[in-house]
C-alpha positions, 0 to 999 in steps of 0.5 A, spaced: 076 552 304 077 546 308 084 543 310 087 538 306 087 531 310 094 529 312 097 523 309 097 517 314 103 515 316 104 507 316 108 505 322 113 500 321 114 494 326 121 493 328 124 487 325 123 481 330 129 477 331 129 469 330 128 465 336 134 461 337 130 454 336 128 457 329 135 459 327 138 452 329 132 449 325 134 453 319 141 452 320 140 444 320 135 445 314 140 449 310 146 444 312 142 438 310 140 441 303 147 443 302 149 435 304 144 433 298 147 438 293 154 435 295 152 428 294 147 428 288 148 435 285 155 434 281 158 441 284 152 445 281 148 450 286 140 448 286 136 451 281 129 448 280 128 449 273 135 446 271 133 440 276 126 439 273 129 439 266 135 434 267 130 429 271 125 429 265 131 428 260 134 422 265 127 419 266 126 417 258 133 414 258 136 407 260 136 404 267 142 408 269 139 414 267 133 412 271 138 412 277 140 419 275 133 422 275 132 419 282 138 423 284 134 429 281 128 427 285 131 427 291 134 434 290 128 437 289 124 433 295 129 436 300 129 443 297 122 444 295 116 444 300 112 438 300 106 440 296 110 444 291 114 437 290 108 433 289 106 439 284 112 438 280 112 431 280 105 430 277 105 436 273 112 438 270 114 431 270 108 427 269 109 422 274 105 418 279 107 419 286 109 412 287 113 412 281 117 418 284 118 414 290 120 408 287 125 411 283 128 415 289 129 409 293 132 406 287 137 411 287 138 411 294 139 403 294 144 403 288 148 409 289 149 407 296 157 406 298 156 398 298 153 398 291 156 405 288 162 401 284 157 396 282 151 400 280 153 400 272 153 393 272 147 392 275 144 398 271 144 393 265 139 389 268 134 394 266 129 399 270 124 394 272 129 388 274 132 393 279 126 395 282 124 388 283 131 387 286 131 393 291 129 389 297 135 384 297 141 386 301 146 390 299 152 385 300 148 380 296 147 385 290 154 386 291 156 379 290 151 378 284 155 384 281 162 381 282 160 374 279 156 371 285 149 369 285 142 371 289 137 366 290 141 361 286 141 366 280 147 369 276 147 376 273 146 372 266 141 368 269 137 374 271 139 378 265 135 372 260 129 372 265 123 376 264 121 381 269 115 376 271 120 370 272 124 374 276 119 376 280 116 369 281 123 367 283 124 372 288 117 371 291 118 363 291 125 364 295 122 369 300 116 364 301 121 359 302 125 363 307 118 365 311 116 358 311 123 355 314 123 361 319 116 359 321 118 352 322 124 354 326 120 358 331 115 352 331 120 347 333 123 352 338 117 353 341 116 346 342 123 345 345 121 350 350 114 347 352 118 340 353 123 343 357 118 347 361 114 340 362 121 337 364 122 342 369 115 342 372 115 335 373 122 334 375 120 334 383 114 329 382 116 321 384 118 317 378 116 310 377 120 305 374 119 307 367 120 314 368 127 312 371 129 308 365 127 314 361 131 319 365 137 314 365 136 314 357 136 322 357 143 322 361 146 317 357 144 322 351 147 328 354 154 323 355 154 321 348 153 329 346 159 330 351 163 325 348 162 326 341 164 334 342 170 332 345 172 327 340 169 330 334 170 338 334 175 338 340 179 333 337 178 336 330 180 343 333 187 340 336 189 337 329 188 343 325 192 347 330 197 342 329 197 342 322 197 350 321 202 351 327 207 345 326 209 346 333 204 344 339 209 346 344 207 354 344 200 352 345 201 346 350 200 350 356 193 353 354 191 346 351 193 342 357 189 348 361 183 346 357 183 338 359 185 340 366 178 344 366 174 338 363 178 333 368 176 338 374 168 338 372 168 330 371 172 329 378 167 334 381 161 330 378 164 323 381 165 327 388 158 330 388 155 323 387 160 318 390 161 315 383 167 310 383 173 311 377 171 304 374 164 300 374 163 296 380 160 290 377 163 286 371 159 285 365 156 278 365 153 276 359 146 273 359 147 266 357 152 265 363 147 267 368 143 261 372 136 263 369 139 262 362 138 254 363 130 255 362 131 259 356 136 253 353 131 247 356 129 245 349 135 246 346 138 239 342 144 238 338 143 237 330 143 230 329 149 230 325 153 232 331 150 227 335 155 222 337 156 216 342 161 219 346 165 213 346 171 216 343 172 222 348 169 219 354 163 224 354 156 223 355 152 222 349 147 228 349 140 225 350 
């Protein structure tokens, strides 16, 4: 009689400890999931079936409920593997991936700290309009909810518009802003090119016309300086005087500003040996010697001509 075969004993491999990096990653993932649950989970632990059921319920409701569905989708996305999350979205919720992405983005947008207090007000606009407004700045949307406007429209205006009209208005505004930015960039580029050309040509000898143009440029700069000094600078002094009532406490500071301006003016006088007053007096053209040539054909009107006997003046021929 043969011997019975001894049963095979399975060797159990000793449990391998997790590497520090893997442990840190798992801890970070757990902390992230916990943070998502604390923000969107309403204090309840994660349970896939419950979250899927709630998401399906909210999807069939109003825009405000759509944002709640978006929260559930965010929770699912952060707790399920990518492939499993896509399967839940498409099979259990019957939703396209792009739609799920839009709803999650809307939830992130309208439940953000900047808009959370205004979320209910904006939700009255409906799902489609909320999607169209998602690209606008949080500050602009908050202002809209509080009675302001966005792209020139109030909340009531947007409420009365169709989704197609709102989409067209937003596109028109974006196109207009883009055109303005493009024009501004082209203008800046042109100014830079002109400035570069001036720098390249500044060492070349200037003819009479070039000198005349250079004088005009200097004159325009001087006009700008004077306009700033007598415009914005003076306006600032007047506002400071009207608001403070007493300029005594600001006198030293303002006097220092004027001293700085005077110092720069005097430095220019010194560097270019310029006098404090114009050297030549302004002489009108009509008193110059060559003015006689211009007046050679001048004749008094007939009714002003006289004999010259009454006043001893010579009669003009």
